[in-house]
C-alpha positions, 0 to 999 in steps of 0.5 A: 474723621481723618480718612479711617473707617469705623470700628464696624460698617453697620448697614440697615440690615444690622449687619456686623461688617468689618474691613473693605470690601474685596475689589470685584476682580478678585472674586473672579480671580478667585474662583478661576483659581479653584477651577484652574488648581482643580485641572491642574491637580487631574492632569496625567501628564505635563502640557503646553497648556501649563506652561502657558498659565505658569509663565501668565504667572510669573508675568502678573506676580512681578506686575502686582508686587510693584503695586502693592504695599511693601508691609504685609500687615493689614493696616488696622488699630494701631497700624490703621494709619501705617503702610500696610494692605488694607484688611478685607472684610472676613465677615461673610463669602469669604470664598467668595473673593479668596480662593484657599476658602470654600464657596458656599450659599447661605440663607438666615432667619434669625436664629437659623440659617441652611445652606448649600456647599459644594467642595471641589477636587481641590479640596481632596484628602481620601480619595474622593472624599473631602478633607477634614481639615477644609470642613473644619474651616467650612464650619466655622467661616459659615458660623460667622457669616450667620454670627454676621447676618444676625449683627452680634458676632465675636472671635472664635474659642472654642471648635468642634467636629464629630464626622460621621460619615465621609463628605464627597466631593464635587456633590451638592450637600445643605447644611444646618446652623442654629445660634444661641447666645448665654452672657458673654459666648454664642454657641453654635451647632451645624450639621452638613448631610448628603439628603437625610444623612449627616455627614459630620457635626460641629460646635463653636464657642464664639466670645461676644464682641462689642463693636465699639472696642473694634480697632479702626481700620483703614479704607483702600487708598487713592494712588 
């Protein structure tokens, strides 16, 4: 081997993974960024603490920009030996390391999965309600998580949502997912609920991937 990671990193459980693990610090960073962003959005007036935050972010940006690859493209496939960045595995729990994605819990039982989600202020659209685009992002991520957990995933080919009721912020919600496989397609359906009330339905079609055809990905490089 030339130091590159095989196309698919498959654990004994049969999970489908692709890419490197996020840094442990990324999870703490993502959670803090979400919380602090929500607090900033709720401010009534300028505050010295915000000035301190902006100064700290400026310093961190300058320092980190000197430590990351200059090329922002991921080291995947033909570029696996290039000068870009390591690609972080997006198969599950993206919100745990990327503040732009929602966090959720999920319990997978074969073709079915259930879980919980609570959308903070940073996902607000109408007053007190979740922006519909974030619901689409949530379902796409959670359904892909389900597919990867059972070891059979692929690229999203279609995503359809029906908004039945407004989805409240800062509220513990539950969701249910089911999946079937027909030929080269994975069909998934999901429901987001508040108690027994269905807030949103989702349908996602994915093209079944073949692990043998996944491109190689580069590991993180030792300085």
